[in-house]
PyMOL Python script that loads the backbone (N, CA, C, O; Angstrom):
from pymol import cmd

cmd.read_pdbstr("""\
ATOM      1  N   MET A   1      39.626 164.781 186.595  1.00  0.00           N
ATOM      2  CA  MET A   1      40.945 165.073 186.128  1.00  0.00           C
ATOM      3  C   MET A   1      41.974 164.779 187.242  1.00  0.00           C
ATOM      4  O   MET A   1      41.722 165.019 188.423  1.00  0.00           O
ATOM      5  N   ARG A   2      43.125 164.257 186.829  1.00  0.00           N
ATOM      6  CA  ARG A   2      44.132 163.891 187.746  1.00  0.00           C
ATOM      7  C   ARG A   2      45.307 164.840 187.629  1.00  0.00           C
ATOM      8  O   ARG A   2      45.522 165.463 186.589  1.00  0.00           O
ATOM      9  N   HIS A   3      46.060 164.940 188.706  1.00  0.00           N
ATOM     10  CA  HIS A   3      47.336 165.741 188.677  1.00  0.00           C
ATOM     11  C   HIS A   3      48.499 164.936 188.402  1.00  0.00           C
ATOM     12  O   HIS A   3      48.617 163.807 188.878  1.00  0.00           O
ATOM     13  N   TYR A   4      49.388 165.480 187.634  1.00  0.00           N
ATOM     14  CA  TYR A   4      50.642 164.765 187.240  1.00  0.00           C
ATOM     15  C   TYR A   4      51.836 165.747 187.338  1.00  0.00           C
ATOM     16  O   TYR A   4      51.721 166.957 187.142  1.00  0.00           O
ATOM     17  N   GLU A   5      52.964 165.137 187.649  1.00  0.00           N
ATOM     18  CA  GLU A   5      54.205 165.864 187.582  1.00  0.00           C
ATOM     19  C   GLU A   5      55.028 165.235 186.476  1.00  0.00           C
ATOM     20  O   GLU A   5      55.279 164.030 186.500  1.00  0.00           O
ATOM     21  N   ILE A   6      55.462 166.050 185.486  1.00  0.00           N
ATOM     22  CA  ILE A   6      56.206 165.561 184.345  1.00  0.00           C
ATOM     23  C   ILE A   6      57.617 166.170 184.350  1.00  0.00           C
ATOM     24  O   ILE A   6      57.777 167.386 184.458  1.00  0.00           O
ATOM     25  N   THR A   7      58.600 165.337 184.235  1.00  0.00           N
ATOM     26  CA  THR A   7      59.995 165.816 184.161  1.00  0.00           C
ATOM     27  C   THR A   7      60.548 165.378 182.757  1.00  0.00           C
ATOM     28  O   THR A   7      60.410 164.229 182.338  1.00  0.00           O
ATOM     29  N   LEU A   8      61.149 166.323 182.098  1.00  0.00           N
ATOM     30  CA  LEU A   8      61.689 165.975 180.756  1.00  0.00           C
ATOM     31  C   LEU A   8      63.197 166.289 180.790  1.00  0.00           C
ATOM     32  O   LEU A   8      63.644 167.254 181.409  1.00  0.00           O
ATOM     33  N   ILE A   9      63.950 165.430 180.098  1.00  0.00           N
ATOM     34  CA  ILE A   9      65.348 165.716 179.861  1.00  0.00           C
ATOM     35  C   ILE A   9      65.535 165.804 178.371  1.00  0.00           C
ATOM     36  O   ILE A   9      65.362 164.839 177.627  1.00  0.00           O
ATOM     37  N   VAL A  10      65.912 167.056 177.950  1.00  0.00           N
ATOM     38  CA  VAL A  10      66.014 167.387 176.566  1.00  0.00           C
ATOM     39  C   VAL A  10      67.435 167.420 176.141  1.00  0.00           C
ATOM     40  O   VAL A  10      68.303 167.847 176.902  1.00  0.00           O
ATOM     41  N   HIS A  11      67.709 166.968 174.907  1.00  0.00           N
ATOM     42  CA  HIS A  11      69.081 166.962 174.301  1.00  0.00           C
ATOM     43  C   HIS A  11      69.610 168.368 174.347  1.00  0.00           C
ATOM     44  O   HIS A  11      68.886 169.303 174.005  1.00  0.00           O
ATOM     45  N   PRO A  12      70.875 168.558 174.766  1.00  0.00           N
ATOM     46  CA  PRO A  12      71.454 169.924 174.887  1.00  0.00           C
ATOM     47  C   PRO A  12      71.540 170.706 173.583  1.00  0.00           C
ATOM     48  O   PRO A  12      71.560 171.937 173.617  1.00  0.00           O
ATOM     49  N   ASP A  13      71.591 170.042 172.452  1.00  0.00           N
ATOM     50  CA  ASP A  13      71.616 170.766 171.180  1.00  0.00           C
ATOM     51  C   ASP A  13      70.260 171.315 170.814  1.00  0.00           C
ATOM     52  O   ASP A  13      70.150 172.168 169.933  1.00  0.00           O
ATOM     53  N   GLN A  14      69.173 170.814 171.513  1.00  0.00           N
ATOM     54  CA  GLN A  14      67.882 171.326 171.172  1.00  0.00           C
ATOM     55  C   GLN A  14      67.354 172.343 172.233  1.00  0.00           C
ATOM     56  O   GLN A  14      66.158 172.628 172.294  1.00  0.00           O
ATOM     57  N   SER A  15      68.285 172.873 173.060  1.00  0.00           N
ATOM     58  CA  SER A  15      67.861 173.837 174.063  1.00  0.00           C
ATOM     59  C   SER A  15      67.167 175.012 173.491  1.00  0.00           C
ATOM     60  O   SER A  15      66.305 175.560 174.178  1.00  0.00           O
ATOM     61  N   THR A  16      67.447 175.462 172.306  1.00  0.00           N
ATOM     62  CA  THR A  16      66.780 176.589 171.721  1.00  0.00           C
ATOM     63  C   THR A  16      65.325 176.288 171.358  1.00  0.00           C
ATOM     64  O   THR A  16      64.484 177.184 171.280  1.00  0.00           O
ATOM     65  N   GLN A  17      65.060 175.004 171.140  1.00  0.00           N
ATOM     66  CA  GLN A  17      63.668 174.585 170.807  1.00  0.00           C
ATOM     67  C   GLN A  17      62.765 174.376 172.013  1.00  0.00           C
ATOM     68  O   GLN A  17      61.584 174.073 171.842  1.00  0.00           O
ATOM     69  N   VAL A  18      63.276 174.526 173.213  1.00  0.00           N
ATOM     70  CA  VAL A  18      62.531 174.159 174.420  1.00  0.00           C
ATOM     71  C   VAL A  18      61.226 174.962 174.547  1.00  0.00           C
ATOM     72  O   VAL A  18      60.194 174.420 174.942  1.00  0.00           O
ATOM     73  N   GLU A  19      61.283 176.228 174.216  1.00  0.00           N
ATOM     74  CA  GLU A  19      60.116 177.141 174.408  1.00  0.00           C
ATOM     75  C   GLU A  19      59.060 176.675 173.421  1.00  0.00           C
ATOM     76  O   GLU A  19      57.891 176.602 173.797  1.00  0.00           O
ATOM     77  N   THR A  20      59.412 176.352 172.158  1.00  0.00           N
ATOM     78  CA  THR A  20      58.421 175.868 171.181  1.00  0.00           C
ATOM     79  C   THR A  20      57.809 174.591 171.632  1.00  0.00           C
ATOM     80  O   THR A  20      56.592 174.419 171.553  1.00  0.00           O
ATOM     81  N   MET A  21      58.648 173.658 172.121  1.00  0.00           N
ATOM     82  CA  MET A  21      58.118 172.353 172.592  1.00  0.00           C
ATOM     83  C   MET A  21      57.155 172.518 173.736  1.00  0.00           C
ATOM     84  O   MET A  21      56.081 171.917 173.749  1.00  0.00           O
ATOM     85  N   ILE A  22      57.530 173.320 174.682  1.00  0.00           N
ATOM     86  CA  ILE A  22      56.646 173.547 175.871  1.00  0.00           C
ATOM     87  C   ILE A  22      55.353 174.195 175.501  1.00  0.00           C
ATOM     88  O   ILE A  22      54.312 173.850 176.061  1.00  0.00           O
ATOM     89  N   ASN A  23      55.376 175.145 174.556  1.00  0.00           N
ATOM     90  CA  ASN A  23      54.132 175.783 174.091  1.00  0.00           C
ATOM     91  C   ASN A  23      53.224 174.794 173.410  1.00  0.00           C
ATOM     92  O   ASN A  23      52.005 174.862 173.565  1.00  0.00           O
ATOM     93  N   LYS A  24      53.825 173.828 172.619  1.00  0.00           N
ATOM     94  CA  LYS A  24      53.063 172.777 171.990  1.00  0.00           C
ATOM     95  C   LYS A  24      52.385 171.865 172.988  1.00  0.00           C
ATOM     96  O   LYS A  24      51.221 171.496 172.834  1.00  0.00           O
ATOM     97  N   TYR A  25      53.168 171.496 174.053  1.00  0.00           N
ATOM     98  CA  TYR A  25      52.656 170.631 175.066  1.00  0.00           C
ATOM     99  C   TYR A  25      51.542 171.283 175.902  1.00  0.00           C
ATOM    100  O   TYR A  25      50.541 170.649 176.237  1.00  0.00           O
ATOM    101  N   LYS A  26      51.748 172.563 176.224  1.00  0.00           N
ATOM    102  CA  LYS A  26      50.715 173.340 176.945  1.00  0.00           C
ATOM    103  C   LYS A  26      49.462 173.423 176.128  1.00  0.00           C
ATOM    104  O   LYS A  26      48.368 173.302 176.679  1.00  0.00           O
ATOM    105  N   GLU A  27      49.573 173.625 174.834  1.00  0.00           N
ATOM    106  CA  GLU A  27      48.438 173.657 173.976  1.00  0.00           C
ATOM    107  C   GLU A  27      47.634 172.344 173.991  1.00  0.00           C
ATOM    108  O   GLU A  27      46.403 172.335 174.005  1.00  0.00           O
ATOM    109  N   ILE A  28      48.402 171.230 173.988  1.00  0.00           N
ATOM    110  CA  ILE A  28      47.749 169.892 173.991  1.00  0.00           C
ATOM    111  C   ILE A  28      46.947 169.761 175.312  1.00  0.00           C
ATOM    112  O   ILE A  28      45.814 169.280 175.329  1.00  0.00           O
ATOM    113  N   ILE A  29      47.564 170.194 176.376  1.00  0.00           N
ATOM    114  CA  ILE A  29      46.932 170.069 177.705  1.00  0.00           C
ATOM    115  C   ILE A  29      45.667 170.936 177.807  1.00  0.00           C
ATOM    116  O   ILE A  29      44.618 170.444 178.223  1.00  0.00           O
ATOM    117  N   THR A  30      45.757 172.239 177.427  1.00  0.00           N
ATOM    118  CA  THR A  30      44.641 173.127 177.581  1.00  0.00           C
ATOM    119  C   THR A  30      43.509 172.895 176.617  1.00  0.00           C
ATOM    120  O   THR A  30      42.355 173.197 176.923  1.00  0.00           O
ATOM    121  N   THR A  31      43.830 172.351 175.430  1.00  0.00           N
ATOM    122  CA  THR A  31      42.775 172.142 174.425  1.00  0.00           C
ATOM    123  C   THR A  31      41.712 171.223 174.971  1.00  0.00           C
ATOM    124  O   THR A  31      40.530 171.444 174.711  1.00  0.00           O
ATOM    125  N   ASP A  32      42.084 170.194 175.721  1.00  0.00           N
ATOM    126  CA  ASP A  32      41.055 169.202 176.219  1.00  0.00           C
ATOM    127  C   ASP A  32      40.588 169.593 177.631  1.00  0.00           C
ATOM    128  O   ASP A  32      39.999 168.763 178.324  1.00  0.00           O
ATOM    129  N   GLY A  33      40.834 170.826 178.069  1.00  0.00           N
ATOM    130  CA  GLY A  33      40.282 171.305 179.323  1.00  0.00           C
ATOM    131  C   GLY A  33      41.220 171.077 180.516  1.00  0.00           C
ATOM    132  O   GLY A  33      40.804 171.210 181.667  1.00  0.00           O
ATOM    133  N   GLY A  34      42.480 170.735 180.242  1.00  0.00           N
ATOM    134  CA  GLY A  34      43.445 170.540 181.330  1.00  0.00           C
ATOM    135  C   GLY A  34      44.027 171.869 181.732  1.00  0.00           C
ATOM    136  O   GLY A  34      43.743 172.904 181.130  1.00  0.00           O
ATOM    137  N   LYS A  35      44.874 171.819 182.797  1.00  0.00           N
ATOM    138  CA  LYS A  35      45.545 173.046 183.306  1.00  0.00           C
ATOM    139  C   LYS A  35      47.016 172.764 183.555  1.00  0.00           C
ATOM    140  O   LYS A  35      47.411 171.682 183.988  1.00  0.00           O
ATOM    141  N   VAL A  36      47.819 173.804 183.255  1.00  0.00           N
ATOM    142  CA  VAL A  36      49.205 173.677 183.682  1.00  0.00           C
ATOM    143  C   VAL A  36      49.352 174.539 184.928  1.00  0.00           C
ATOM    144  O   VAL A  36      49.234 175.763 184.871  1.00  0.00           O
ATOM    145  N   HIS A  37      49.614 173.880 186.056  1.00  0.00           N
ATOM    146  CA  HIS A  37      49.702 174.580 187.324  1.00  0.00           C
ATOM    147  C   HIS A  37      51.061 175.277 187.566  1.00  0.00           C
ATOM    148  O   HIS A  37      51.154 176.353 188.156  1.00  0.00           O
ATOM    149  N   ARG A  38      52.108 174.584 187.065  1.00  0.00           N
ATOM    150  CA  ARG A  38      53.464 175.105 187.281  1.00  0.00           C
ATOM    151  C   ARG A  38      54.391 174.601 186.195  1.00  0.00           C
ATOM    152  O   ARG A  38      54.286 173.449 185.776  1.00  0.00           O
ATOM    153  N   PHE A  39      55.261 175.414 185.751  1.00  0.00           N
ATOM    154  CA  PHE A  39      56.295 175.049 184.732  1.00  0.00           C
ATOM    155  C   PHE A  39      57.611 175.606 185.230  1.00  0.00           C
ATOM    156  O   PHE A  39      57.693 176.785 185.575  1.00  0.00           O
ATOM    157  N   GLU A  40      58.676 174.749 185.275  1.00  0.00           N
ATOM    158  CA  GLU A  40      59.950 175.196 185.698  1.00  0.00           C
ATOM    159  C   GLU A  40      61.002 174.729 184.676  1.00  0.00           C
ATOM    160  O   GLU A  40      61.038 173.559 184.296  1.00  0.00           O
ATOM    161  N   ASP A  41      61.859 175.673 184.241  1.00  0.00           N
ATOM    162  CA  ASP A  41      62.916 175.348 183.394  1.00  0.00           C
ATOM    163  C   ASP A  41      64.166 175.381 184.216  1.00  0.00           C
ATOM    164  O   ASP A  41      64.649 176.441 184.615  1.00  0.00           O
ATOM    165  N   TRP A  42      64.697 174.176 184.470  1.00  0.00           N
ATOM    166  CA  TRP A  42      65.862 174.052 185.373  1.00  0.00           C
ATOM    167  C   TRP A  42      67.108 174.255 184.630  1.00  0.00           C
ATOM    168  O   TRP A  42      68.154 174.269 185.280  1.00  0.00           O
ATOM    169  N   GLY A  43      67.147 174.420 183.317  1.00  0.00           N
ATOM    170  CA  GLY A  43      68.297 174.735 182.542  1.00  0.00           C
ATOM    171  C   GLY A  43      69.191 173.465 182.306  1.00  0.00           C
ATOM    172  O   GLY A  43      68.756 172.332 182.511  1.00  0.00           O
ATOM    173  N   ARG A  44      70.444 173.716 181.869  1.00  0.00           N
ATOM    174  CA  ARG A  44      71.350 172.614 181.590  1.00  0.00           C
ATOM    175  C   ARG A  44      72.020 172.161 182.822  1.00  0.00           C
ATOM    176  O   ARG A  44      72.543 172.975 183.582  1.00  0.00           O
ATOM    177  N   LYS A  45      72.025 170.850 183.056  1.00  0.00           N
ATOM    178  CA  LYS A  45      72.727 170.267 184.188  1.00  0.00           C
ATOM    179  C   LYS A  45      73.424 169.006 183.715  1.00  0.00           C
ATOM    180  O   LYS A  45      73.103 168.416 182.683  1.00  0.00           O
ATOM    181  N   HIS A  46      74.442 168.611 184.568  1.00  0.00           N
ATOM    182  CA  HIS A  46      75.164 167.380 184.287  1.00  0.00           C
ATOM    183  C   HIS A  46      74.292 166.189 184.564  1.00  0.00           C
ATOM    184  O   HIS A  46      73.570 166.178 185.561  1.00  0.00           O
ATOM    185  N   LEU A  47      74.331 165.175 183.710  1.00  0.00           N
ATOM    186  CA  LEU A  47      73.605 163.933 183.936  1.00  0.00           C
ATOM    187  C   LEU A  47      74.346 163.131 184.947  1.00  0.00           C
ATOM    188  O   LEU A  47      75.558 163.266 185.111  1.00  0.00           O
ATOM    189  N   ALA A  48      73.585 162.264 185.652  1.00  0.00           N
ATOM    190  CA  ALA A  48      74.204 161.366 186.624  1.00  0.00           C
ATOM    191  C   ALA A  48      75.062 160.277 185.878  1.00  0.00           C
ATOM    192  O   ALA A  48      76.086 159.803 186.369  1.00  0.00           O
ATOM    193  N   TYR A  49      74.584 159.942 184.715  1.00  0.00           N
ATOM    194  CA  TYR A  49      75.400 159.014 183.819  1.00  0.00           C
ATOM    195  C   TYR A  49      75.137 159.454 182.407  1.00  0.00           C
ATOM    196  O   TYR A  49      74.102 160.054 182.116  1.00  0.00           O
ATOM    197  N   PRO A  50      76.092 159.150 181.505  1.00  0.00           N
ATOM    198  CA  PRO A  50      75.903 159.549 180.092  1.00  0.00           C
ATOM    199  C   PRO A  50      74.750 158.759 179.437  1.00  0.00           C
ATOM    200  O   PRO A  50      74.517 157.584 179.723  1.00  0.00           O
ATOM    201  N   ILE A  51      74.069 159.452 178.570  1.00  0.00           N
ATOM    202  CA  ILE A  51      73.002 158.856 177.804  1.00  0.00           C
ATOM    203  C   ILE A  51      73.359 159.081 176.298  1.00  0.00           C
ATOM    204  O   ILE A  51      73.306 160.215 175.822  1.00  0.00           O
ATOM    205  N   ASN A  52      73.711 158.030 175.574  1.00  0.00           N
ATOM    206  CA  ASN A  52      74.099 158.149 174.171  1.00  0.00           C
ATOM    207  C   ASN A  52      75.324 159.088 174.034  1.00  0.00           C
ATOM    208  O   ASN A  52      75.396 159.893 173.105  1.00  0.00           O
ATOM    209  N   LYS A  53      76.255 158.970 174.948  1.00  0.00           N
ATOM    210  CA  LYS A  53      77.547 159.807 174.961  1.00  0.00           C
ATOM    211  C   LYS A  53      77.215 161.242 175.194  1.00  0.00           C
ATOM    212  O   LYS A  53      78.001 162.087 174.765  1.00  0.00           O
ATOM    213  N   ILE A  54      76.103 161.621 175.846  1.00  0.00           N
ATOM    214  CA  ILE A  54      75.754 162.938 176.180  1.00  0.00           C
ATOM    215  C   ILE A  54      75.900 163.075 177.663  1.00  0.00           C
ATOM    216  O   ILE A  54      75.431 162.235 178.431  1.00  0.00           O
ATOM    217  N   TYR A  55      76.596 164.208 178.090  1.00  0.00           N
ATOM    218  CA  TYR A  55      76.914 164.337 179.500  1.00  0.00           C
ATOM    219  C   TYR A  55      76.125 165.452 180.169  1.00  0.00           C
ATOM    220  O   TYR A  55      76.034 165.499 181.396  1.00  0.00           O
ATOM    221  N   LYS A  56      75.570 166.321 179.396  1.00  0.00           N
ATOM    222  CA  LYS A  56      74.722 167.420 179.962  1.00  0.00           C
ATOM    223  C   LYS A  56      73.426 167.392 179.165  1.00  0.00           C
ATOM    224  O   LYS A  56      73.365 166.977 178.008  1.00  0.00           O
ATOM    225  N   ALA A  57      72.389 167.862 179.864  1.00  0.00           N
ATOM    226  CA  ALA A  57      71.067 167.978 179.248  1.00  0.00           C
ATOM    227  C   ALA A  57      70.254 169.114 179.842  1.00  0.00           C
ATOM    228  O   ALA A  57      70.607 169.672 180.881  1.00  0.00           O
ATOM    229  N   HIS A  58      69.196 169.437 179.192  1.00  0.00           N
ATOM    230  CA  HIS A  58      68.283 170.518 179.597  1.00  0.00           C
ATOM    231  C   HIS A  58      67.065 169.853 180.327  1.00  0.00           C
ATOM    232  O   HIS A  58      66.390 168.964 179.809  1.00  0.00           O
ATOM    233  N   TYR A  59      66.853 170.355 181.551  1.00  0.00           N
ATOM    234  CA  TYR A  59      65.791 169.730 182.390  1.00  0.00           C
ATOM    235  C   TYR A  59      64.641 170.688 182.472  1.00  0.00           C
ATOM    236  O   TYR A  59      64.802 171.899 182.623  1.00  0.00           O
ATOM    237  N   LEU A  60      63.424 170.078 182.364  1.00  0.00           N
ATOM    238  CA  LEU A  60      62.148 170.782 182.438  1.00  0.00           C
ATOM    239  C   LEU A  60      61.191 170.037 183.370  1.00  0.00           C
ATOM    240  O   LEU A  60      61.221 168.810 183.454  1.00  0.00           O
ATOM    241  N   MET A  61      60.324 170.813 184.082  1.00  0.00           N
ATOM    242  CA  MET A  61      59.374 170.175 184.931  1.00  0.00           C
ATOM    243  C   MET A  61      58.013 170.828 184.770  1.00  0.00           C
ATOM    244  O   MET A  61      57.926 172.054 184.718  1.00  0.00           O
ATOM    245  N   LEU A  62      56.954 170.043 184.689  1.00  0.00           N
ATOM    246  CA  LEU A  62      55.587 170.588 184.584  1.00  0.00           C
ATOM    247  C   LEU A  62      54.687 169.962 185.636  1.00  0.00           C
ATOM    248  O   LEU A  62      54.771 168.753 185.853  1.00  0.00           O
ATOM    249  N   ASN A  63      53.852 170.709 186.281  1.00  0.00           N
ATOM    250  CA  ASN A  63      52.772 170.207 187.118  1.00  0.00           C
ATOM    251  C   ASN A  63      51.465 170.504 186.390  1.00  0.00           C
ATOM    252  O   ASN A  63      51.098 171.655 186.157  1.00  0.00           O
ATOM    253  N   ILE A  64      50.760 169.386 186.034  1.00  0.00           N
ATOM    254  CA  ILE A  64      49.568 169.556 185.230  1.00  0.00           C
ATOM    255  C   ILE A  64      48.360 168.867 185.789  1.00  0.00           C
ATOM    256  O   ILE A  64      48.457 168.044 186.699  1.00  0.00           O
ATOM    257  N   GLU A  65      47.235 169.205 185.248  1.00  0.00           N
ATOM    258  CA  GLU A  65      45.968 168.487 185.647  1.00  0.00           C
ATOM    259  C   GLU A  65      45.340 168.184 184.283  1.00  0.00           C
ATOM    260  O   GLU A  65      45.076 169.095 183.497  1.00  0.00           O
ATOM    261  N   CYS A  66      45.103 166.893 184.009  1.00  0.00           N
ATOM    262  CA  CYS A  66      44.478 166.543 182.756  1.00  0.00           C
ATOM    263  C   CYS A  66      43.814 165.171 182.804  1.00  0.00           C
ATOM    264  O   CYS A  66      43.916 164.450 183.797  1.00  0.00           O
ATOM    265  N   ASN A  67      43.128 164.821 181.706  1.00  0.00           N
ATOM    266  CA  ASN A  67      42.441 163.525 181.645  1.00  0.00           C
ATOM    267  C   ASN A  67      43.401 162.475 181.042  1.00  0.00           C
ATOM    268  O   ASN A  67      44.483 162.836 180.578  1.00  0.00           O
ATOM    269  N   LYS A  68      43.022 161.196 181.043  1.00  0.00           N
ATOM    270  CA  LYS A  68      43.861 160.111 180.554  1.00  0.00           C
ATOM    271  C   LYS A  68      44.144 160.261 179.047  1.00  0.00           C
ATOM    272  O   LYS A  68      45.269 159.978 178.635  1.00  0.00           O
ATOM    273  N   ASP A  69      43.228 160.673 178.236  1.00  0.00           N
ATOM    274  CA  ASP A  69      43.440 160.874 176.772  1.00  0.00           C
ATOM    275  C   ASP A  69      44.546 161.883 176.510  1.00  0.00           C
ATOM    276  O   ASP A  69      45.398 161.652 175.652  1.00  0.00           O
ATOM    277  N   THR A  70      44.549 162.993 177.228  1.00  0.00           N
ATOM    278  CA  THR A  70      45.550 164.010 177.101  1.00  0.00           C
ATOM    279  C   THR A  70      46.895 163.464 177.541  1.00  0.00           C
ATOM    280  O   THR A  70      47.916 163.696 176.893  1.00  0.00           O
ATOM    281  N   LEU A  71      46.885 162.754 178.621  1.00  0.00           N
ATOM    282  CA  LEU A  71      48.166 162.220 179.082  1.00  0.00           C
ATOM    283  C   LEU A  71      48.730 161.216 178.057  1.00  0.00           C
ATOM    284  O   LEU A  71      49.942 161.166 177.849  1.00  0.00           O
ATOM    285  N   ASP A  72      47.865 160.425 177.424  1.00  0.00           N
ATOM    286  CA  ASP A  72      48.383 159.515 176.431  1.00  0.00           C
ATOM    287  C   ASP A  72      48.939 160.290 175.226  1.00  0.00           C
ATOM    288  O   ASP A  72      49.980 159.913 174.688  1.00  0.00           O
ATOM    289  N   LYS A  73      48.276 161.350 174.802  1.00  0.00           N
ATOM    290  CA  LYS A  73      48.829 162.182 173.754  1.00  0.00           C
ATOM    291  C   LYS A  73      50.197 162.720 174.064  1.00  0.00           C
ATOM    292  O   LYS A  73      51.115 162.607 173.251  1.00  0.00           O
ATOM    293  N   LEU A  74      50.348 163.330 175.280  1.00  0.00           N
ATOM    294  CA  LEU A  74      51.630 163.805 175.716  1.00  0.00           C
ATOM    295  C   LEU A  74      52.717 162.716 175.730  1.00  0.00           C
ATOM    296  O   LEU A  74      53.838 162.928 175.266  1.00  0.00           O
ATOM    297  N   ASN A  75      52.351 161.544 176.277  1.00  0.00           N
ATOM    298  CA  ASN A  75      53.366 160.417 176.342  1.00  0.00           C
ATOM    299  C   ASN A  75      53.717 160.013 174.914  1.00  0.00           C
ATOM    300  O   ASN A  75      54.879 159.709 174.644  1.00  0.00           O
ATOM    301  N   HIS A  76      52.781 159.997 174.013  1.00  0.00           N
ATOM    302  CA  HIS A  76      53.095 159.660 172.590  1.00  0.00           C
ATOM    303  C   HIS A  76      54.082 160.705 172.009  1.00  0.00           C
ATOM    304  O   HIS A  76      55.058 160.359 171.344  1.00  0.00           O
ATOM    305  N   ASN A  77      53.786 162.003 172.288  1.00  0.00           N
ATOM    306  CA  ASN A  77      54.668 163.041 171.731  1.00  0.00           C
ATOM    307  C   ASN A  77      56.051 162.950 172.351  1.00  0.00           C
ATOM    308  O   ASN A  77      57.044 163.175 171.658  1.00  0.00           O
ATOM    309  N   PHE A  78      56.149 162.623 173.653  1.00  0.00           N
ATOM    310  CA  PHE A  78      57.494 162.479 174.304  1.00  0.00           C
ATOM    311  C   PHE A  78      58.281 161.353 173.677  1.00  0.00           C
ATOM    312  O   PHE A  78      59.470 161.477 173.381  1.00  0.00           O
ATOM    313  N   ARG A  79      57.563 160.218 173.479  1.00  0.00           N
ATOM    314  CA  ARG A  79      58.202 158.969 173.002  1.00  0.00           C
ATOM    315  C   ARG A  79      58.819 159.228 171.578  1.00  0.00           C
ATOM    316  O   ARG A  79      59.936 158.789 171.301  1.00  0.00           O
ATOM    317  N   PHE A  80      58.100 159.919 170.718  1.00  0.00           N
ATOM    318  CA  PHE A  80      58.560 160.042 169.322  1.00  0.00           C
ATOM    319  C   PHE A  80      59.219 161.363 169.022  1.00  0.00           C
ATOM    320  O   PHE A  80      59.383 161.720 167.855  1.00  0.00           O
ATOM    321  N   ASN A  81      59.601 162.097 170.047  1.00  0.00           N
ATOM    322  CA  ASN A  81      60.406 163.290 169.876  1.00  0.00           C
ATOM    323  C   ASN A  81      61.863 163.024 170.161  1.00  0.00           C
ATOM    324  O   ASN A  81      62.226 162.776 171.311  1.00  0.00           O
ATOM    325  N   ASP A  82      62.696 163.067 169.167  1.00  0.00           N
ATOM    326  CA  ASP A  82      64.149 162.688 169.335  1.00  0.00           C
ATOM    327  C   ASP A  82      64.887 163.687 170.264  1.00  0.00           C
ATOM    328  O   ASP A  82      65.955 163.360 170.780  1.00  0.00           O
ATOM    329  N   ALA A  83      64.362 164.826 170.469  1.00  0.00           N
ATOM    330  CA  ALA A  83      65.065 165.797 171.347  1.00  0.00           C
ATOM    331  C   ALA A  83      64.879 165.407 172.857  1.00  0.00           C
ATOM    332  O   ALA A  83      65.697 165.790 173.694  1.00  0.00           O
ATOM    333  N   ILE A  84      63.840 164.674 173.176  1.00  0.00           N
ATOM    334  CA  ILE A  84      63.625 164.252 174.523  1.00  0.00           C
ATOM    335  C   ILE A  84      64.339 162.938 174.817  1.00  0.00           C
ATOM    336  O   ILE A  84      63.949 161.873 174.337  1.00  0.00           O
ATOM    337  N   LEU A  85      65.399 163.046 175.621  1.00  0.00           N
ATOM    338  CA  LEU A  85      66.192 161.860 176.035  1.00  0.00           C
ATOM    339  C   LEU A  85      65.469 160.969 176.946  1.00  0.00           C
ATOM    340  O   LEU A  85      65.489 159.751 176.769  1.00  0.00           O
ATOM    341  N   ARG A  86      64.812 161.534 177.939  1.00  0.00           N
ATOM    342  CA  ARG A  86      64.121 160.774 178.947  1.00  0.00           C
ATOM    343  C   ARG A  86      62.871 161.594 179.442  1.00  0.00           C
ATOM    344  O   ARG A  86      62.891 162.824 179.403  1.00  0.00           O
ATOM    345  N   ASN A  87      61.807 160.907 179.899  1.00  0.00           N
ATOM    346  CA  ASN A  87      60.672 161.580 180.484  1.00  0.00           C
ATOM    347  C   ASN A  87      60.216 160.741 181.640  1.00  0.00           C
ATOM    348  O   ASN A  87      60.378 159.521 181.656  1.00  0.00           O
ATOM    349  N   LEU A  88      59.658 161.397 182.581  1.00  0.00           N
ATOM    350  CA  LEU A  88      59.082 160.752 183.774  1.00  0.00           C
ATOM    351  C   LEU A  88      57.690 161.428 184.108  1.00  0.00           C
ATOM    352  O   LEU A  88      57.587 162.636 184.317  1.00  0.00           O
ATOM    353  N   ILE A  89      56.707 160.606 184.136  1.00  0.00           N
ATOM    354  CA  ILE A  89      55.362 161.096 184.511  1.00  0.00           C
ATOM    355  C   ILE A  89      54.922 160.441 185.838  1.00  0.00           C
ATOM    356  O   ILE A  89      54.829 159.216 185.926  1.00  0.00           O
ATOM    357  N   ILE A  90      54.663 161.232 186.821  1.00  0.00           N
ATOM    358  CA  ILE A  90      54.263 160.754 188.164  1.00  0.00           C
ATOM    359  C   ILE A  90      52.819 161.252 188.426  1.00  0.00           C
ATOM    360  O   ILE A  90      52.506 162.432 188.264  1.00  0.00           O
ATOM    361  N   SER A  91      52.002 160.348 188.816  1.00  0.00           N
ATOM    362  CA  SER A  91      50.628 160.717 189.200  1.00  0.00           C
ATOM    363  C   SER A  91      50.668 161.227 190.655  1.00  0.00           C
ATOM    364  O   SER A  91      51.201 160.566 191.546  1.00  0.00           O
ATOM    365  N   LYS A  92      50.107 162.386 190.860  1.00  0.00           N
ATOM    366  CA  LYS A  92      50.113 163.026 192.190  1.00  0.00           C
ATOM    367  C   LYS A  92      48.723 162.896 192.842  1.00  0.00           C
ATOM    368  O   LYS A  92      47.714 162.866 192.138  1.00  0.00           O
ATOM    369  N   LYS A  93      48.672 162.822 194.112  1.00  0.00           N
ATOM    370  CA  LYS A  93      47.419 162.806 194.858  1.00  0.00           C
ATOM    371  C   LYS A  93      46.969 164.256 194.975  1.00  0.00           C
ATOM    372  O   LYS A  93      47.761 165.157 195.250  1.00  0.00           O
ATOM    373  N   CYS A  94      45.680 164.449 194.759  1.00  0.00           N
ATOM    374  CA  CYS A  94      45.063 165.806 194.825  1.00  0.00           C
ATOM    375  C   CYS A  94      44.587 166.041 196.262  1.00  0.00           C
ATOM    376  O   CYS A  94      43.916 165.165 196.808  1.00  0.00           O
ATOM    377  N   ASN A  95      44.884 167.127 196.880  1.00  0.00           N
ATOM    378  CA  ASN A  95      44.491 167.447 198.276  1.00  0.00           C
ATOM    379  C   ASN A  95      43.200 168.267 198.322  1.00  0.00           C
ATOM    380  O   ASN A  95      43.133 169.282 199.015  1.00  0.00           O
ATOM    381  N   HIS A  96      42.196 167.837 197.599  1.00  0.00           N
ATOM    382  CA  HIS A  96      40.932 168.589 197.672  1.00  0.00           C
ATOM    383  C   HIS A  96      39.968 167.919 198.573  1.00  0.00           C
ATOM    384  O   HIS A  96      38.853 168.407 198.757  1.00  0.00           O
TER     385      HIS A  96
END
""", "prot")
cmd.dss("prot")
cmd.show_as("cartoon", "prot")
cmd.util.cbc("prot")
cmd.orient("prot")
C-alpha cells in the first residue's frame, strides 16, 4: 500500500455536504483495507483565481494509505462529482 495526500476544493454552495462526502470517501478507502491517517477541514478560503466565476471554496485535505484500485475509485468519484471543483493527489514516500 502506498501513502497519498489528497487535497479537494469543494464548491462553496456544497459546504453542508462535506461531511457526507468525506464519510463516503473514508468508507471507500477502509473497505479495501486502506487507512485514513489524517483528515483536515480547512474551511472556506479565497481562491487564488476564480474558477467558473467562483471566488471562494471549501478546502479539504486527507492523508491516506491505499492500493491502486482504491485510488482509481476515489479519482473516479472526484472527477464525476460536480461539487468538487479541483482535486490534487500526491504520492508520498513512506518512511518505514
